[in-house]
SELUMDO-375537 format. One line per 10 residues: for each residue x, y, z of C-alpha. Coordinates in steps of 0.1 Angstrom, whole numbers, always signed. Each point is the difference from the previous one (the first is absolute). Layout:
N
X/Y/Z; ...
***
This chain:
518
-299/-354/-258; +34/+14/+10; -16/+29/+19; -23/-24/+18; +30/-20/+12; +16/+32/+13; -32/+9/+18; -2/-35/+16; +37/+1/+10; -5/+35/+13
-28/-11/+23; +21/-28/+13; +30/+23/+5; -20/+26/+18; -17/-26/+23; +35/-13/+9; +12/+36/+8; -31/+6/+21; +6/-31/+20; +37/+8/+4
-9/+36/+11; -26/-11/+25; +25/-25/+15; +28/+25/+0; -21/+28/+15; -12/-24/+27; +36/-9/+8; +11/+37/+2; -29/+10/+21; +8/-27/+25
+37/+10/-1; -11/+35/+13; +1/-16/+35; -2/+17/+34; +36/+8/+6; +11/+14/+34; -1/+38/+3; +33/+15/-12; +22/+8/+30; +35/+1/-13
+29/-10/+22; +20/+29/-16; -17/+31/-12; +30/+10/-22; -1/+36/+12; +29/+10/-22; -15/-13/-32; -5/+35/-13; +38/-1/-9; -3/-32/-20
+7/+2/-38; -33/+1/-20; -5/-14/-35; -11/+31/-21; -1/+28/+26; +31/+22/-1; -4/+6/+37; -26/-8/+27; -11/+36/+0; -2/+4/-38
-37/+9/+4; -10/+25/+26; -25/-8/+28; -20/+27/+17; +8/+9/+36; -26/-17/+23; -21/+21/+23; +9/+0/+36; -16/-25/+23; -12/+29/+22
-22/+16/-26; -38/-3/-2; +3/-16/-35; +21/-29/+15; -24/-4/+29; -28/-3/-25; +19/-29/-16; +4/-16/+34; -38/+2/+6; -5/-16/-34
+19/-31/+12; -21/-1/+32; -32/+3/-19; +9/-29/-23; +10/-21/+30; -31/+7/+19; -21/-12/-29; +22/-27/-15; -17/-25/-23; +7/-37/-6
+11/+9/-36; +24/+26/+14; +15/-26/+24; +5/-23/-30; +19/+28/-19; +23/+5/+30; +6/-37/+3; +8/-3/-37; +23/+30/-5; +18/-2/+33
+19/-30/-13; +20/+26/-21; -8/+21/-30; +29/-13/-21; -11/-35/+6; -36/+6/-8; +6/+20/-32; +23/-28/-12; -28/-25/+5; -24/+24/-18
+25/+1/-28; +1/-38/-2; -38/+0/-3; +0/+25/-28; +27/-18/-19; -19/-33/+3; -33/+16/-11; +16/+14/-32; +23/-30/-8; -23/-12/-27
+13/+1/-36; -24/+15/-26; -20/-26/-20; +3/+1/-38; -23/+17/-24; -21/-21/-23; +25/+6/-28; +28/-16/+20; +17/+33/+9; +5/+11/+36
-9/+34/+16; +25/+17/+23; -9/+19/+32; +6/+37/-4; +10/+24/+28; -15/+28/-22; -34/-16/+2; +1/-23/+30; -37/-8/+2; -1/-13/-36
-2/-37/-6; +24/-15/+11; +5/+22/+31; +34/+13/+8; +22/-15/+13; +8/-36/-7; +21/-8/+31; +24/-24/-15; +32/-8/+20; +22/+29/-14
-28/+25/+4; -6/-13/+35; +37/+2/+9; +1/+36/-12; -32/+9/+19; +12/-15/+33; +33/+19/-4; -16/+34/-7; -24/-2/+29; +26/-13/+25
+28/+24/-11; -24/+30/+2; -12/-11/+35; +36/-3/+12; +10/+35/-12; -32/+13/+16; +9/-16/+33; +35/+14/+0; -15/+35/-4; -26/-7/+27
+27/-10/+25; +20/+31/-8; -29/+24/+6; -11/-18/+31; +33/+8/+16; +2/+35/-16; -34/+12/+14; -1/-23/+30; -37/+4/+7; -13/-22/+28
-26/-27/-6; -35/+9/+11; +0/-25/+29; +31/+18/+13; -17/+34/-2; -32/-13/+16; +6/-31/+21; -38/-6/+2; -1/-12/-36; -3/-37/-4
+26/-16/-22; -14/-30/-19; +33/-11/-15; +36/-2/+14; +14/+34/+10; +28/+12/-22; +29/+19/+15; +4/+20/-33; -14/+35/-5; -34/-1/-17
+4/+27/-28; -3/-11/-28; -19/-32/+4; +18/-30/-17; -34/-15/-9; -11/+33/-15; +31/+1/-21; -4/-36/-11; -36/+6/-10; +9/+31/-19
+28/-14/-20; -14/-35/-6; -33/+13/-14; +19/+20/-26; +22/-28/-12; -28/-26/+0; -22/+24/-20; +27/+0/-27; +5/-38/+1; -37/-11/+5
-21/+29/-14; -33/-21/+0; +3/-6/+37; +2/+36/+13; -32/-1/+20; +12/-32/+19; +34/+15/+5; -14/+33/+14; -23/-19/+23; +29/-18/+16
+20/+32/+3; -29/+18/+17; -2/-30/+24; +37/+2/+8; -1/+37/+8; -32/-3/+21; +15/-28/+21; +29/+22/+12; -25/+26/+14; -24/-25/+16
+28/-19/+16; +14/+31/+17; +33/-2/-18; -3/+32/-20; -20/+31/-3; -15/+9/-34; +27/+25/-9; +27/-27/+5; -19/-22/-24; -8/+27/-26
+35/+14/+0; +13/-35/-6; -23/-6/-29; +10/+32/-16; +37/-8/+3; -6/-35/-14; -17/+15/-30; +29/+23/-7; +25/-28/+1; -22/-22/-22
+6/+24/-29; +36/-10/-2; -9/-36/-5; -29/+6/-24; +24/+21/-22; +26/-28/+0; -27/-26/-9; -11/+21/-29; +35/-1/-15; +13/-35/+9
-9/-16/-33; -26/-24/+14; -27/+14/-23; +19/-11/-31; +9/-34/+12; -28/-18/-19; +18/+6/-33; -17/-4/-34; -3/-25/-28; +32/+11/-18
+20/-7/+32; -17/-33/+7; +8/-12/-36; +36/+13/+3; +6/-20/+32; -10/-32/-18; +20/+8/-31; +31/+7/+21; -2/-33/+18; -4/-19/-33
+30/+19/-15; +21/-13/+29; -10/-35/-10; -22/-4/+31; -36/-10/+4; -19/+31/+10; -26/+2/+28; -37/-1/-11; -31/+7/+20; -18/-32/+10
-33/+17/+6; -28/-6/-24; -2/+22/-20; +36/+11/+4; +3/+30/+24; +26/+28/-5; +30/-5/+23; -3/+16/+35; +19/+33/+3; +30/-7/-22
+15/+34/+7; -3/-2/+38; +37/-6/+1; +4/+37/-9; -20/+13/+29; +21/+23/+23; +0/-11/+36; +12/+17/+32; +34/-18/+5; +12/-19/-30
+8/+20/-31; -5/-12/-36; +38/-6/-1; -3/-22/+31; -28/-20/-16; +22/-8/-30; +31/-7/+21; -20/-25/+21; -17/-17/-30; +4/-38/+4
+21/-21/-24; -19/-14/-30; -23/-30/+6; +10/-34/-15; -5/+1/-38; -34/-15/-10; +21/-23/-22; +24/-11/+27; +3/-33/+20; -4/+19/+32
-32/+16/-11; -16/-34/-9; +13/-14/+33; -18/+27/+19; -31/-4/-21; +0/-37/+9; +2/+9/+37; -30/+23/-4; -20/-28/-16; +10/-24/+28
-13/+24/+26; -32/+5/-20; -7/-38/-2; +12/-10/+35; -13/+27/+23; +3/-8/+36; -24/+12/+27; +27/+22/+15; +9/+15/-34; -37/+8/-6
-2/+17/+34; +30/+21/-10; -14/+8/-34; -34/+10/+15; +15/+21/+29; +22/+21/-23; -23/+2/-30; -11/+36/+5; -17/+2/-34; -32/+16/-13
-22/+16/+28; +28/+0/+26; +23/+27/+15; +28/-13/-23; +35/-13/+11; +11/+35/+12; -32/+1/+21; +7/-34/+14; +34/+12/+13; -17/+31/+14
-23/-23/+20; +30/-20/+12; +18/+32/+10; -30/+14/+19; -3/-32/+21; +37/+3/+9; -2/+38/+6; -29/-5/+25; +23/-22/+21; +28/+26/-2
-23/+27/+15; +13/+27/-23; -10/+37/+2; -20/+14/-30; +31/+17/-15; +22/-31/+2; -29/-22/-13; -3/+25/-29; +37/+0/-7; +3/-38/-1
-30/-4/-23; +13/+27/-22; +33/-16/-6; -16/-35/-3; -23/+12/-27; +26/+21/-18; +21/-32/-1; -29/-19/-16; -7/+28/-25; +37/-2/-9
-4/-37/-3; -30/+4/-23; +19/+24/-22; +31/-22/-2; -21/-32/-6; -21/+16/-27; +32/+13/-17; +14/-35/-1; -33/-16/-11; -3/+22/-31
+37/+2/-7; +1/-38/-4; -36/-8/-9; +2/-36/+10; -29/-24/-6; -19/-17/+28; +3/-38/+5; -36/-7/-11; +7/+19/-32; +30/-22/-9
-17/-32/+10; -37/+2/-3; -5/-33/+19; +11/+18/+33; -30/+7/+22; +7/+28/+24; -11/-1/+36; -7/+37/+2; -9/+29/-23; +24/+8/-28
+9/+38/+2; -1/+19/-33; +37/+10/-3; +33/-18/-8; +15/-25/+23; +36/+12/+8; +3/+10/+28; -27/-10/+25; -19/+29/+15; -8/-18/+32
+36/-9/+4; +12/+36/-6; -26/+16/+24; +7/-26/+26; +38/+4/-2; -3/+38/+5; -25/-3/+29; +20/-27/+18; +33/+20/-2; -16/+31/+14
-20/-17/+27; +31/-20/+11; +17/+33/+4; -26/+16/+23; -7/-32/+19; +33/-20/-2; -12/-26/+25; -24/-13/-26; +24/+2/-30; +0/-37/-5
-38/-2/+1; -4/+28/-26; +26/-16/-23; -18/-34/+3; -33/+17/-8; +15/+17/-31; +14/-33/-12; -34/-17/+5; -18/+28/-19; +25/-3/-28
-3/-38/-2; -38/+3/-1; +2/+12/-36; +21/-30/-10; -23/-24/+18; -29/+17/-17; +16/-7/-34; +0/+36/-12; +37/+7/+5; +33/-17/-7
+26/-5/+28; +23/+27/-15; -30/+25/+1; -3/-5/+37; +37/-2/+10; +10/+31/-20; -32/+18/+11; +10/-4/+37; +35/+13/-7; -14/+30/-19
-25/+7/+28; +26/-1/+27; +21/+25/-20; -29/+23/-2; -7/-5/+37; +35/+10/+9; -5/+35/-14; -27/+4/+27; +23/-15/+27; +28/+24/-9
-25/+29/+2; -11/-12/+34; +35/+0/+13; +4/+37/-7; -35/+16/+7; +7/+6/+37; -26/-24/+13; +26/-26/+10
***
């Protein structure tokens, strides 16, 4: 009988996930809108001297000397462009329209799609236990990964940081070799995108395709065919559009692949693979909270699900050290026996029972739950919309997304450290009469993840676009409040989460002030 109940609940759960995924995928497809072709106001010609993240220098990995533009081999590449353009298809025109908005932008949107697709927690086995995705066997059920918010924050950070380092190296070699673009060598070539004043070797799109494929293969191993298809499109678009000859593109792809090795090596040793913990650890967390005289967090899933990534607070990021994480750990939450705690609990119940239309709008807008691109993805979408208006070059776009996403990875690490250090219960656990207005995440309450991610993102975005600082701060506050309005967090979770997130974001701001881009 018990197994039949699990099977029935499982069907309902999977149907809900399917509907959420369809809805989310529709939203993301529509968000891949037709942006204007990238035509930056400033090409950042000296970006080859900017400070990278993992590269020791822009020329750490050698790049072959390009052939002269007077050789027969180069002339054959020019003829290849002309042949494509003489027989251009409707599908090829669509590829040009899509990728000419900017490679960094498009890959970030692709990342959002992949995160949303894999943001589906595994359903329980008939015996009530839960399987875990395994990177060692990614095609097994459930498929690897489960793109929960901490995993997503880490994934966005690795892709963006790798792309930034690759762009710094690209800008360095462009100036070093100074090979003219094909439309300069042969003025009869049509140019189907805005003409760049930069040298063409190596191609920035070739480098982006080369490095992004390698990082995404690591993060989303079941999506390799899709990822490779998009990379092949990106490389072809540069040739058909007349922006690059094939050797520009292939040299770029080779350089990107070399740089990717630095990031895949770091990912292999950053501790994320051990973040799931084990039964002994899960029991110890509960026992420790009880020994302090506090009510421990418990999973509200039925059956109870193991806590999500209790050791993610130990993951090594790019900027904050483990000592920094401990030093920035927030003060303890109100004791679960204190007057303040029950005052905050009463406030949560009031929001649950007296939801206004405006509060529900806020809860829904910032929910970012199962089947979505997660809170870090939401802030990436916000950043992309702003960066389009700023008309950034590819290298500056990559740099800003890298620091934004590193800030949110640091926020995830800091937040998860606090969550499992304090192991505080959710409001609906303490008072079972509380009806939440959004899904209850399967991890402790203090501090709020939405608040921490949003604090970090708003601080960094305010630094790069200071004219909109007040707007970003207001958005972060609204995102934070959405969790209180939704009755899944106490006020102290939200307020202290914002403070913690802003502290994490300031590490990225301080890095931005010294990387040479400003």
